[in-house]
Short mmCIF file of the C-alpha atoms (twelve columns), coordinates in Angstrom:
data_MODEL
# 
_entry.id   MODEL 
# 
loop_
_atom_site.group_PDB 
_atom_site.id 
_atom_site.type_symbol 
_atom_site.label_atom_id 
_atom_site.label_alt_id 
_atom_site.label_comp_id 
_atom_site.label_asym_id 
_atom_site.label_seq_id 
_atom_site.Cartn_x 
_atom_site.Cartn_y 
_atom_site.Cartn_z 
_atom_site.pdbx_PDB_model_num 
ATOM 1   C CA . MET A 1   114.927 94.338  134.625 1 
ATOM 2   C CA . SER A 2   114.122 94.245  130.935 1 
ATOM 3   C CA . ILE A 3   111.448 91.812  129.862 1 
ATOM 4   C CA . ILE A 4   111.658 90.252  126.439 1 
ATOM 5   C CA . LYS A 5   108.141 88.949  126.122 1 
ATOM 6   C CA . LYS A 6   105.624 86.608  127.666 1 
ATOM 7   C CA . PHE A 7   106.537 83.234  126.315 1 
ATOM 8   C CA . ILE A 8   104.241 80.342  125.551 1 
ATOM 9   C CA . ILE A 9   106.423 77.346  124.757 1 
ATOM 10  C CA . PRO A 10  105.756 76.032  121.250 1 
ATOM 11  C CA . SER A 11  106.190 72.394  120.399 1 
ATOM 12  C CA . PRO A 12  109.711 72.791  118.868 1 
ATOM 13  C CA . PHE A 13  110.981 73.944  122.237 1 
ATOM 14  C CA . THR A 14  109.457 71.098  124.226 1 
ATOM 15  C CA . VAL A 15  112.442 68.849  123.540 1 
ATOM 16  C CA . LEU A 16  114.781 71.702  124.460 1 
ATOM 17  C CA . ILE A 17  113.055 72.183  127.810 1 
ATOM 18  C CA . LEU A 18  113.287 68.454  128.528 1 
ATOM 19  C CA . ILE A 19  117.016 68.519  127.821 1 
ATOM 20  C CA . LEU A 20  117.568 71.628  129.899 1 
ATOM 21  C CA . THR A 21  115.537 70.403  132.857 1 
ATOM 22  C CA . SER A 22  117.651 67.263  132.994 1 
ATOM 23  C CA . LEU A 23  120.651 69.374  133.954 1 
ATOM 24  C CA . PRO A 24  120.184 69.123  137.763 1 
ATOM 25  C CA . PHE A 25  120.687 65.374  137.530 1 
ATOM 26  C CA . LEU A 26  124.204 66.019  136.278 1 
ATOM 27  C CA . CYS A 27  125.248 66.981  139.768 1 
ATOM 28  C CA . PHE A 28  124.859 63.346  140.762 1 
ATOM 29  C CA . ALA A 29  127.251 62.198  138.044 1 
ATOM 30  C CA . GLU A 30  129.966 59.967  139.369 1 
ATOM 31  C CA . SER A 31  133.384 61.600  139.657 1 
ATOM 32  C CA . PRO A 32  136.402 59.752  138.268 1 
ATOM 33  C CA . PRO A 33  138.352 57.816  140.905 1 
ATOM 34  C CA . THR A 34  141.334 59.581  142.403 1 
ATOM 35  C CA . SER A 35  144.806 58.148  142.603 1 
ATOM 36  C CA . LYS A 36  144.098 57.126  146.184 1 
ATOM 37  C CA . THR A 37  141.074 54.991  145.234 1 
ATOM 38  C CA . ILE A 38  141.784 51.282  144.778 1 
ATOM 39  C CA . PRO A 39  138.987 49.570  142.833 1 
ATOM 40  C CA . SER A 40  137.942 46.081  143.879 1 
ATOM 41  C CA . GLU A 41  138.354 43.050  141.661 1 
ATOM 42  C CA . GLU A 42  134.594 42.993  141.036 1 
ATOM 43  C CA . THR A 43  134.708 46.632  139.972 1 
ATOM 44  C CA . LYS A 44  137.597 45.934  137.612 1 
ATOM 45  C CA . GLN A 45  135.700 43.080  135.991 1 
ATOM 46  C CA . ASN A 46  132.510 45.089  135.541 1 
ATOM 47  C CA . THR A 47  134.205 48.253  134.318 1 
ATOM 48  C CA . PRO A 48  134.475 48.536  130.515 1 
ATOM 49  C CA . PRO A 49  137.756 49.580  128.912 1 
ATOM 50  C CA . GLN A 50  138.548 53.292  129.215 1 
ATOM 51  C CA . SER A 51  138.040 53.866  125.503 1 
ATOM 52  C CA . ALA A 52  134.496 52.475  125.733 1 
ATOM 53  C CA . GLN A 53  133.384 54.645  128.634 1 
ATOM 54  C CA . LYS A 54  131.212 57.688  128.078 1 
ATOM 55  C CA . THR A 55  133.055 60.990  128.259 1 
ATOM 56  C CA . TYR A 56  130.197 63.458  127.813 1 
ATOM 57  C CA . PHE A 57  126.677 63.452  129.209 1 
ATOM 58  C CA . LEU A 58  125.042 63.212  125.760 1 
ATOM 59  C CA . GLU A 59  127.564 60.847  124.188 1 
ATOM 60  C CA . ASP A 60  126.343 57.364  123.123 1 
ATOM 61  C CA . THR A 61  122.870 57.721  124.600 1 
ATOM 62  C CA . ASP A 62  120.064 55.184  124.271 1 
ATOM 63  C CA . LEU A 63  118.226 57.471  121.815 1 
ATOM 64  C CA . PRO A 64  119.284 56.678  118.220 1 
ATOM 65  C CA . ILE A 65  117.671 59.876  116.880 1 
ATOM 66  C CA . LEU A 66  119.603 62.029  119.356 1 
ATOM 67  C CA . ASN A 67  122.873 60.213  118.563 1 
ATOM 68  C CA . LYS A 68  122.350 60.664  114.820 1 
ATOM 69  C CA . THR A 69  121.470 64.345  115.259 1 
ATOM 70  C CA . LEU A 70  124.588 64.984  117.342 1 
ATOM 71  C CA . ASP A 71  126.759 63.133  114.823 1 
ATOM 72  C CA . THR A 72  125.345 65.280  112.029 1 
ATOM 73  C CA . LEU A 73  125.913 68.479  113.971 1 
ATOM 74  C CA . ASP A 74  129.375 67.257  114.884 1 
ATOM 75  C CA . SER A 75  130.252 67.036  111.201 1 
ATOM 76  C CA . TRP A 76  129.525 70.775  110.927 1 
ATOM 77  C CA . GLN A 77  131.819 71.469  113.832 1 
ATOM 78  C CA . ARG A 78  134.908 71.769  111.578 1 
ATOM 79  C CA . TRP A 79  135.131 75.440  110.978 1 
ATOM 80  C CA . VAL A 80  137.219 77.507  113.254 1 
ATOM 81  C CA . GLY A 81  140.148 77.294  115.699 1 
ATOM 82  C CA . SER A 82  140.909 79.476  118.681 1 
ATOM 83  C CA . GLU A 83  143.964 79.917  120.873 1 
ATOM 84  C CA . VAL A 84  144.131 80.015  124.665 1 
ATOM 85  C CA . GLU A 85  146.880 82.262  125.994 1 
ATOM 86  C CA . ASP A 86  146.127 82.428  129.724 1 
ATOM 87  C CA . LEU A 87  143.649 81.232  132.339 1 
ATOM 88  C CA . GLY A 88  141.456 84.314  131.884 1 
ATOM 89  C CA . GLN A 89  141.131 83.712  128.152 1 
ATOM 90  C CA . ALA A 90  140.619 79.995  128.760 1 
ATOM 91  C CA . THR A 91  137.768 80.849  131.122 1 
ATOM 92  C CA . ASP A 92  136.212 83.191  128.561 1 
ATOM 93  C CA . ASP A 93  136.497 80.455  125.941 1 
ATOM 94  C CA . PHE A 94  134.727 77.930  128.168 1 
ATOM 95  C CA . PHE A 95  131.958 80.336  129.167 1 
ATOM 96  C CA . GLY A 96  131.417 81.601  125.615 1 
ATOM 97  C CA . ALA A 97  132.395 85.223  126.197 1 
ATOM 98  C CA . GLU A 98  132.059 87.876  123.499 1 
ATOM 99  C CA . THR A 99  135.811 88.460  123.648 1 
ATOM 100 C CA . SER A 100 136.369 84.780  122.900 1 
ATOM 101 C CA . PHE A 101 134.119 85.007  119.845 1 
ATOM 102 C CA . GLU A 102 135.971 88.066  118.551 1 
ATOM 103 C CA . ARG A 103 139.411 86.610  119.258 1 
ATOM 104 C CA . SER A 104 138.732 83.284  117.560 1 
ATOM 105 C CA . GLU A 105 140.151 82.799  114.090 1 
ATOM 106 C CA . GLY A 106 138.206 81.977  110.936 1 
ATOM 107 C CA . ASN A 107 134.542 81.073  110.558 1 
ATOM 108 C CA . ARG A 108 132.316 80.605  113.569 1 
ATOM 109 C CA . LEU A 109 128.633 80.228  114.395 1 
ATOM 110 C CA . ASP A 110 127.193 80.450  117.935 1 
ATOM 111 C CA . ILE A 111 123.537 79.733  118.710 1 
ATOM 112 C CA . SER A 112 121.961 79.897  122.150 1 
ATOM 113 C CA . PHE A 113 118.455 79.394  123.551 1 
ATOM 114 C CA . PRO A 114 118.094 81.098  126.957 1 
ATOM 115 C CA . PHE A 115 114.927 80.751  129.030 1 
ATOM 116 C CA . GLN A 116 114.403 82.797  132.194 1 
ATOM 117 C CA . PHE A 117 111.814 81.659  134.737 1 
ATOM 118 C CA . HIS A 118 110.705 84.327  137.238 1 
ATOM 119 C CA . GLN A 119 109.083 83.734  140.612 1 
ATOM 120 C CA . ASP A 120 105.851 85.397  139.475 1 
ATOM 121 C CA . GLY A 121 105.420 82.870  136.657 1 
ATOM 122 C CA . GLN A 122 106.787 85.080  133.894 1 
ATOM 123 C CA . ILE A 123 108.933 83.235  131.353 1 
ATOM 124 C CA . ASP A 124 111.281 85.147  129.068 1 
ATOM 125 C CA . GLN A 125 112.998 83.614  126.065 1 
ATOM 126 C CA . SER A 126 115.151 84.542  123.130 1 
ATOM 127 C CA . ILE A 127 117.091 82.870  120.348 1 
ATOM 128 C CA . ASN A 128 120.541 84.390  119.965 1 
ATOM 129 C CA . VAL A 129 122.686 83.876  116.876 1 
ATOM 130 C CA . ARG A 130 126.083 85.327  116.000 1 
ATOM 131 C CA . ALA A 131 128.228 84.351  113.075 1 
ATOM 132 C CA . LYS A 132 131.367 85.511  111.317 1 
ATOM 133 C CA . ILE A 133 132.616 84.317  107.953 1 
ATOM 134 C CA . ASP A 134 136.010 85.031  106.408 1 
ATOM 135 C CA . LEU A 135 135.537 86.602  103.006 1 
ATOM 136 C CA . PRO A 136 137.527 84.911  100.214 1 
ATOM 137 C CA . LYS A 137 140.606 86.531  98.690  1 
ATOM 138 C CA . THR A 138 141.009 88.997  101.573 1 
ATOM 139 C CA . ASN A 139 143.814 87.163  103.410 1 
ATOM 140 C CA . LYS A 140 141.375 86.627  106.312 1 
ATOM 141 C CA . LYS A 141 141.270 90.372  106.977 1 
ATOM 142 C CA . TRP A 142 137.609 90.965  106.071 1 
ATOM 143 C CA . GLN A 143 134.729 89.181  107.769 1 
ATOM 144 C CA . LEU A 144 130.984 89.126  107.234 1 
ATOM 145 C CA . ILE A 145 129.207 89.540  110.577 1 
ATOM 146 C CA . VAL A 146 125.629 88.428  111.206 1 
ATOM 147 C CA . ILE A 147 124.085 88.945  114.634 1 
ATOM 148 C CA . SER A 148 120.522 88.071  115.562 1 
ATOM 149 C CA . ALA A 149 118.676 89.153  118.717 1 
ATOM 150 C CA . GLU A 150 121.626 91.167  120.031 1 
ATOM 151 C CA . GLN A 151 121.041 94.535  121.568 1 
ATOM 152 C CA . SER A 152 122.147 97.834  120.161 1 
ATOM 153 C CA . LEU A 153 125.614 99.019  121.100 1 
ATOM 154 C CA . THR A 154 124.047 101.870 123.020 1 
ATOM 155 C CA . GLU A 155 121.724 99.822  125.184 1 
ATOM 156 C CA . SER A 156 122.093 98.354  128.660 1 
ATOM 157 C CA . LEU A 157 125.655 97.867  129.839 1 
ATOM 158 C CA . THR A 158 125.056 94.509  131.401 1 
ATOM 159 C CA . GLY A 159 122.422 93.328  129.023 1 
ATOM 160 C CA . ASN A 160 124.865 92.393  126.384 1 
ATOM 161 C CA . ASP A 161 124.347 89.690  123.916 1 
ATOM 162 C CA . ASN A 162 124.763 86.110  123.315 1 
ATOM 163 C CA . ALA A 163 127.934 86.084  125.012 1 
ATOM 164 C CA . GLN A 164 130.227 86.748  128.136 1 
ATOM 165 C CA . PRO A 165 130.859 85.330  131.585 1 
ATOM 166 C CA . VAL A 166 130.598 88.806  133.046 1 
ATOM 167 C CA . GLU A 167 128.554 90.863  130.645 1 
ATOM 168 C CA . ARG A 168 126.293 87.973  129.805 1 
ATOM 169 C CA . LYS A 169 126.673 85.359  132.502 1 
ATOM 170 C CA . ALA A 170 126.364 87.876  135.284 1 
ATOM 171 C CA . THR A 171 123.149 89.230  133.820 1 
ATOM 172 C CA . ALA A 172 119.731 87.965  132.980 1 
ATOM 173 C CA . VAL A 173 118.012 87.417  129.669 1 
ATOM 174 C CA . ASN A 174 117.509 90.936  128.363 1 
ATOM 175 C CA . ASP A 175 115.317 92.776  125.898 1 
ATOM 176 C CA . LYS A 176 117.028 92.781  122.535 1 
ATOM 177 C CA . ASN A 177 114.326 94.934  120.841 1 
ATOM 178 C CA . ASN A 178 114.173 92.267  118.123 1 
ATOM 179 C CA . SER A 179 117.414 93.696  116.756 1 
ATOM 180 C CA . ASN A 180 119.393 92.026  114.000 1 
ATOM 181 C CA . ALA A 181 122.643 93.229  112.497 1 
ATOM 182 C CA . VAL A 182 124.574 92.575  109.306 1 
ATOM 183 C CA . GLY A 183 127.947 94.130  108.685 1 
ATOM 184 C CA . LEU A 184 131.565 93.897  107.585 1 
ATOM 185 C CA . ARG A 185 134.605 93.828  109.838 1 
ATOM 186 C CA . PHE A 186 138.222 94.550  108.954 1 
ATOM 187 C CA . LEU A 187 140.764 92.956  111.290 1 
ATOM 188 C CA . VAL A 188 143.683 95.165  112.255 1 
ATOM 189 C CA . ASP A 189 146.878 93.191  112.803 1 
ATOM 190 C CA . THR A 190 148.851 94.629  115.720 1 
ATOM 191 C CA . LYS A 191 151.335 92.861  117.945 1 
ATOM 192 C CA . ASP A 192 150.504 94.854  121.064 1 
ATOM 193 C CA . LEU A 193 146.763 94.150  121.022 1 
ATOM 194 C CA . ILE A 194 144.859 90.922  121.631 1 
ATOM 195 C CA . SER A 195 142.282 91.890  119.024 1 
ATOM 196 C CA . SER A 196 141.282 94.990  117.101 1 
ATOM 197 C CA . PHE A 197 138.941 95.704  114.229 1 
ATOM 198 C CA . VAL A 198 137.007 98.339  112.334 1 
ATOM 199 C CA . GLY A 199 133.418 97.502  111.503 1 
ATOM 200 C CA . PHE A 200 130.362 98.967  109.844 1 
ATOM 201 C CA . GLY A 201 126.915 97.706  108.927 1 
ATOM 202 C CA . ILE A 202 123.218 98.022  109.657 1 
ATOM 203 C CA . ASN A 203 121.199 97.200  112.753 1 
ATOM 204 C CA . PHE A 204 117.601 96.288  111.989 1 
ATOM 205 C CA . ARG A 205 115.573 97.441  114.985 1 
ATOM 206 C CA . ASN A 206 112.288 95.570  115.230 1 
ATOM 207 C CA . ILE A 207 113.406 93.846  112.039 1 
ATOM 208 C CA . ILE A 208 112.265 96.616  109.664 1 
ATOM 209 C CA . GLN A 209 113.912 99.782  111.044 1 
ATOM 210 C CA . PRO A 210 117.432 100.146 109.558 1 
ATOM 211 C CA . ASP A 211 120.016 101.780 111.818 1 
ATOM 212 C CA . PRO A 212 123.481 102.138 110.197 1 
ATOM 213 C CA . TYR A 213 126.463 101.880 112.521 1 
ATOM 214 C CA . ALA A 214 130.248 102.116 112.518 1 
ATOM 215 C CA . ARG A 215 132.677 101.078 115.226 1 
ATOM 216 C CA . ILE A 216 136.324 100.599 116.063 1 
ATOM 217 C CA . LYS A 217 137.263 98.258  118.893 1 
ATOM 218 C CA . ALA A 218 140.550 97.188  120.445 1 
ATOM 219 C CA . GLN A 219 141.652 95.112  123.444 1 
ATOM 220 C CA . LYS A 220 145.043 95.127  125.132 1 
ATOM 221 C CA . LYS A 221 146.464 92.798  127.788 1 
ATOM 222 C CA . TRP A 222 149.192 93.304  130.386 1 
ATOM 223 C CA . GLN A 223 150.799 90.600  132.516 1 
ATOM 224 C CA . LEU A 224 151.147 92.456  135.819 1 
ATOM 225 C CA . SER A 225 152.637 89.529  137.736 1 
ATOM 226 C CA . PRO A 226 152.675 85.731  137.598 1 
ATOM 227 C CA . VAL A 227 149.208 85.863  139.197 1 
ATOM 228 C CA . TRP A 228 147.556 89.081  137.962 1 
ATOM 229 C CA . THR A 229 146.584 89.933  134.392 1 
ATOM 230 C CA . SER A 230 144.987 93.165  133.213 1 
ATOM 231 C CA . ARG A 231 142.867 93.648  130.103 1 
ATOM 232 C CA . MET A 232 141.443 96.907  128.771 1 
ATOM 233 C CA . THR A 233 138.886 97.230  125.974 1 
ATOM 234 C CA . HIS A 234 137.663 100.349 124.153 1 
ATOM 235 C CA . ASP A 235 134.743 100.287 121.725 1 
ATOM 236 C CA . LEU A 236 134.087 103.625 119.974 1 
ATOM 237 C CA . PHE A 237 130.875 103.566 117.946 1 
ATOM 238 C CA . TRP A 238 128.341 105.626 116.036 1 
ATOM 239 C CA . GLU A 239 124.705 104.772 115.370 1 
ATOM 240 C CA . SER A 240 122.329 106.873 113.328 1 
ATOM 241 C CA . VAL A 241 119.653 106.643 116.037 1 
ATOM 242 C CA . GLN A 242 121.732 107.162 119.185 1 
ATOM 243 C CA . GLY A 243 124.764 108.987 117.822 1 
ATOM 244 C CA . VAL A 244 128.336 108.682 119.112 1 
ATOM 245 C CA . GLY A 245 129.264 106.631 122.160 1 
ATOM 246 C CA . LEU A 246 132.148 104.907 123.892 1 
ATOM 247 C CA . LYS A 247 132.071 101.650 125.816 1 
ATOM 248 C CA . SER A 248 135.158 100.707 127.824 1 
ATOM 249 C CA . SER A 249 136.032 97.949  130.251 1 
ATOM 250 C CA . GLN A 250 138.897 97.258  132.629 1 
ATOM 251 C CA . THR A 251 139.361 93.686  133.810 1 
ATOM 252 C CA . PHE A 252 141.758 92.313  136.415 1 
ATOM 253 C CA . ASP A 253 142.177 88.530  136.552 1 
ATOM 254 C CA . ALA A 254 143.936 86.680  139.357 1 
ATOM 255 C CA . ALA A 255 144.826 83.028  138.746 1 
ATOM 256 C CA . ILE A 256 144.424 81.664  142.275 1 
ATOM 257 C CA . THR A 257 145.020 78.074  141.188 1 
ATOM 258 C CA . ASN A 258 145.084 76.261  137.865 1 
ATOM 259 C CA . GLN A 259 141.324 75.757  138.221 1 
ATOM 260 C CA . THR A 260 140.254 78.949  140.017 1 
ATOM 261 C CA . LEU A 261 140.157 82.496  138.680 1 
ATOM 262 C CA . PHE A 262 139.072 85.692  140.461 1 
ATOM 263 C CA . ARG A 263 137.912 88.576  138.285 1 
ATOM 264 C CA . SER A 264 137.171 92.224  138.998 1 
ATOM 265 C CA . GLU A 265 135.591 93.991  136.047 1 
ATOM 266 C CA . THR A 266 134.453 97.572  135.541 1 
ATOM 267 C CA . ILE A 267 132.432 98.533  132.462 1 
ATOM 268 C CA . GLY A 268 131.652 102.101 131.477 1 
ATOM 269 C CA . ARG A 269 129.515 103.596 128.729 1 
ATOM 270 C CA . TRP A 270 129.172 107.187 127.561 1 
ATOM 271 C CA . LEU A 271 126.552 108.552 125.143 1 
ATOM 272 C CA . ASP A 272 127.228 111.936 123.579 1 
ATOM 273 C CA . LYS A 273 123.668 112.600 122.464 1 
ATOM 274 C CA . GLU A 274 122.207 112.010 125.922 1 
ATOM 275 C CA . GLN A 275 125.302 113.204 127.796 1 
ATOM 276 C CA . ALA A 276 124.836 110.179 130.023 1 
ATOM 277 C CA . TYR A 277 127.262 107.835 131.774 1 
ATOM 278 C CA . ASP A 278 126.591 104.286 132.922 1 
ATOM 279 C CA . VAL A 279 128.942 102.206 135.052 1 
ATOM 280 C CA . ALA A 280 128.793 98.542  136.073 1 
ATOM 281 C CA . HIS A 281 131.131 96.616  138.330 1 
ATOM 282 C CA . ASN A 282 131.261 92.843  138.796 1 
ATOM 283 C CA . PHE A 283 133.181 90.509  141.071 1 
ATOM 284 C CA . ILE A 284 133.279 86.952  139.729 1 
ATOM 285 C CA . LEU A 285 134.895 83.775  140.995 1 
ATOM 286 C CA . PHE A 286 135.321 81.124  138.308 1 
ATOM 287 C CA . GLU A 287 135.898 77.507  139.241 1 
ATOM 288 C CA . GLN A 288 136.782 74.854  136.663 1 
ATOM 289 C CA . VAL A 289 135.400 71.763  138.396 1 
ATOM 290 C CA . ASN A 290 136.591 69.390  135.690 1 
ATOM 291 C CA . ALA A 291 137.150 69.369  131.933 1 
ATOM 292 C CA . HIS A 292 133.400 69.541  131.284 1 
ATOM 293 C CA . ARG A 293 132.039 71.686  134.110 1 
ATOM 294 C CA . GLY A 294 132.572 75.275  135.218 1 
ATOM 295 C CA . LEU A 295 131.002 77.452  137.930 1 
ATOM 296 C CA . ALA A 296 130.855 81.242  138.133 1 
ATOM 297 C CA . TYR A 297 129.784 83.032  141.336 1 
ATOM 298 C CA . HIS A 298 128.943 86.668  140.566 1 
ATOM 299 C CA . LEU A 299 128.073 89.841  142.449 1 
ATOM 300 C CA . GLY A 300 127.548 93.135  140.645 1 
ATOM 301 C CA . TRP A 301 126.212 96.692  140.751 1 
ATOM 302 C CA . ASN A 302 125.016 99.211  138.159 1 
ATOM 303 C CA . TRP A 303 125.111 102.998 138.351 1 
ATOM 304 C CA . THR A 304 123.817 105.652 135.940 1 
ATOM 305 C CA . THR A 305 123.674 109.434 135.589 1 
ATOM 306 C CA . GLN A 306 120.317 109.421 133.807 1 
ATOM 307 C CA . ASP A 307 117.330 111.223 135.370 1 
ATOM 308 C CA . LEU A 308 118.609 111.616 138.950 1 
ATOM 309 C CA . GLY A 309 122.321 112.216 138.524 1 
ATOM 310 C CA . PHE A 310 124.875 109.562 139.379 1 
ATOM 311 C CA . HIS A 311 123.103 106.883 141.449 1 
ATOM 312 C CA . LEU A 312 122.770 103.144 142.003 1 
ATOM 313 C CA . SER A 313 120.262 101.660 139.569 1 
ATOM 314 C CA . ALA A 314 120.511 97.878  140.129 1 
ATOM 315 C CA . TYR A 315 122.500 95.092  141.729 1 
ATOM 316 C CA . HIS A 316 122.515 91.304  141.406 1 
ATOM 317 C CA . THR A 317 124.063 88.080  142.599 1 
ATOM 318 C CA . GLY A 318 123.903 84.494  141.458 1 
ATOM 319 C CA . ILE A 319 125.668 81.310  140.400 1 
ATOM 320 C CA . ASN A 320 126.197 80.206  136.824 1 
ATOM 321 C CA . TRP A 321 126.754 76.500  136.176 1 
ATOM 322 C CA . ARG A 322 127.975 75.654  132.677 1 
ATOM 323 C CA . GLU A 323 128.298 72.058  131.525 1 
ATOM 324 C CA . ARG A 324 129.888 70.802  128.320 1 
ATOM 325 C CA . VAL A 325 127.454 68.012  127.442 1 
ATOM 326 C CA . TYR A 326 128.783 66.917  124.049 1 
ATOM 327 C CA . LYS A 327 132.386 67.192  122.866 1 
ATOM 328 C CA . LYS A 328 133.735 70.761  122.801 1 
ATOM 329 C CA . TRP A 329 130.822 72.607  121.226 1 
ATOM 330 C CA . LEU A 330 127.525 71.843  122.988 1 
ATOM 331 C CA . PHE A 331 126.837 73.433  126.398 1 
ATOM 332 C CA . VAL A 332 123.995 73.627  128.905 1 
ATOM 333 C CA . GLU A 333 123.728 76.285  131.603 1 
ATOM 334 C CA . LEU A 334 121.779 76.711  134.817 1 
ATOM 335 C CA . GLU A 335 121.861 80.083  136.594 1 
ATOM 336 C CA . PRO A 336 119.797 80.874  139.695 1 
ATOM 337 C CA . ARG A 337 120.045 84.586  140.448 1 
ATOM 338 C CA . ILE A 338 118.580 87.486  142.440 1 
ATOM 339 C CA . ASP A 339 118.134 90.981  141.002 1 
ATOM 340 C CA . PHE A 340 117.233 94.257  142.727 1 
ATOM 341 C CA . SER A 341 116.204 97.339  140.758 1 
ATOM 342 C CA . GLU A 342 115.504 101.001 141.436 1 
ATOM 343 C CA . ASP A 343 112.198 100.526 139.583 1 
ATOM 344 C CA . ASN A 344 110.625 99.346  142.857 1 
ATOM 345 C CA . GLY A 345 112.974 101.172 145.189 1 
ATOM 346 C CA . PHE A 346 115.028 98.000  145.759 1 
ATOM 347 C CA . ARG A 347 112.210 96.780  148.008 1 
ATOM 348 C CA . GLN A 348 111.383 93.576  146.153 1 
ATOM 349 C CA . ALA A 349 113.866 91.026  144.851 1 
ATOM 350 C CA . ASP A 350 113.387 89.319  141.509 1 
ATOM 351 C CA . PHE A 351 114.252 85.645  141.967 1 
ATOM 352 C CA . SER A 352 114.748 83.832  138.672 1 
ATOM 353 C CA . VAL A 353 116.445 80.845  137.060 1 
ATOM 354 C CA . ILE A 354 118.012 80.899  133.598 1 
ATOM 355 C CA . LEU A 355 118.301 77.710  131.566 1 
ATOM 356 C CA . MET A 356 120.244 77.819  128.328 1 
ATOM 357 C CA . LEU A 357 121.395 75.513  125.565 1 
ATOM 358 C CA . GLU A 358 124.320 76.801  123.476 1 
ATOM 359 C CA . ALA A 359 126.054 75.355  120.422 1 
ATOM 360 C CA . GLN A 360 129.349 76.669  119.016 1 
ATOM 361 C CA . PHE A 361 130.292 75.604  115.495 1 
ATOM 362 C CA . TYR A 362 133.926 76.072  114.535 1 
ATOM 363 C CA . LYS A 363 136.932 74.164  113.339 1 
ATOM 364 C CA . VAL A 364 139.020 72.651  116.127 1 
ATOM 365 C CA . LYS A 365 142.754 72.809  115.562 1 
ATOM 366 C CA . PRO A 366 144.473 69.391  115.659 1 
# 
């Protein structure tokens, strides 16, 4: 497993840790009464009107500074709107997937603070930022893209980014090589594709090493039946350091119920310069517990052709719990997981817990 760095928590992150560590107490939150529950007269008298009740965990707290901060941040949350077309896309939207970020319309800024606590005492951390801004007078076809602490396109298949229920949520905090990227993206308008674009820019490896890149990416969706949906993504890219490569994924979603989604996802990556192939497969069961809470149970494997020919290189399992703690843009996650790697011959498991705070700034459509 990649290790970002040994982390000593500075004072600015102390408040963040306190917020994140309060997440387990959410599981004791009282569920709304069902239609079969008949409240007593005393309960009716002591219960405030529905409009006065708290809706989110961090709404109307007893901390004036926190309330004022959230109100200020909420005023920024006016930028972007996104559309939900099916349960699979709705799930990606809730879990902050990369595909959701790319599919969303207009300006958007996502910031996340993941912390990974390992059983041996190691703590990994990163600050992930991704933003896109519509350039003026381009009919919303050109976008400025800024990505901080995201890995190179040619790096680990399942170590992707600030984003994804599968590619991110089913993986741990990963080494981003201190990479930052700035680029332009031209949106290609096609009726048959969910999203497609051509992009180019510069990756800054270790901040000061420029690495120009170019890419073309497209995603297509098929409705196979009332239950099954298929999505295929191809991402053809070139980087000056690693050369030409292709990353593809095939996803099958099955809407079991209105709140439950089963996903089977295969991700493949090919590098021309190294003549290497990597493959990852994930099974994920998503459960939308309520409007504010989602669970993802994942099991996955990784294979590679590097060094020893095609062989198993890692596998993992875990549970991701994502809670919307303030309106539609502030989330907290808790993910206990187990990873096995070929680095130690699969003999020793890496038990870890990931805590993450994520904020998504965009304009919500009325």
